[in-house]
C-alpha positions as CSV (number, residue, x, y, z in Angstrom):
1,M,7.3,64.5,-47.5
2,A,10.3,63.7,-45.4
3,Y,10.4,67.2,-43.9
4,K,6.8,66.8,-42.7
5,L,7.6,63.4,-41.1
6,E,10.6,64.9,-39.4
7,A,8.6,67.9,-38.1
8,A,6.0,65.5,-36.7
9,G,8.7,63.4,-35.0
10,V,8.0,60.3,-37.0
11,S,10.9,58.0,-37.5
12,F,11.3,56.7,-41.1
13,R,13.7,55.2,-43.6
14,T,14.0,55.7,-47.3
15,K,14.9,53.6,-50.3
16,T,15.7,55.2,-53.7
17,F,15.6,53.8,-57.2
18,D,16.9,55.5,-60.3
19,N,14.8,54.0,-63.0
20,M,16.9,55.4,-65.8
21,R,20.4,54.5,-64.4
22,H,21.1,51.9,-67.1
23,F,20.3,54.3,-70.0
24,Q,22.7,56.8,-71.5
25,S,20.9,60.1,-71.5
26,H,21.7,63.5,-72.8
27,F,21.2,66.8,-70.9
28,P,18.7,68.0,-69.8
29,R,18.0,64.8,-67.9
30,E,14.6,64.1,-66.4
31,D,14.6,63.1,-62.7
32,N,13.0,59.6,-62.7
33,T,14.1,58.8,-59.2
34,Q,11.6,56.9,-57.0
35,Y,11.7,57.5,-53.3
36,D,10.0,54.9,-51.0
37,I,9.4,56.0,-47.5
38,Y,8.9,53.4,-44.7
39,V,7.5,54.0,-41.2
40,T,6.8,51.6,-38.5
41,K,3.3,50.2,-38.0
42,E,3.0,52.1,-34.7
43,D,3.8,55.4,-36.5
44,E,1.6,54.8,-39.5
45,H,-1.4,56.9,-38.4
46,K,0.9,59.7,-37.1
47,A,2.7,59.7,-40.5
48,Q,-0.6,59.9,-42.4
49,I,-1.7,62.9,-40.4
50,A,1.7,64.6,-40.9
51,I,1.7,64.0,-44.7
52,H,-1.8,65.3,-45.2
53,S,-1.4,68.4,-43.0
54,N,-0.8,71.8,-44.5
């Protein structure tokens, strides 16, 4: 998604959460990372168009 926002010129910031960080895991490890992407209210419509475009 971030590449679509960048291509459309939408400014954004991200926050990541690793939901399995506190567990000891064995390989292969599943990627349970959650990425939250934030855009300004002014860019919200532009971001929605960018995300849903082909």
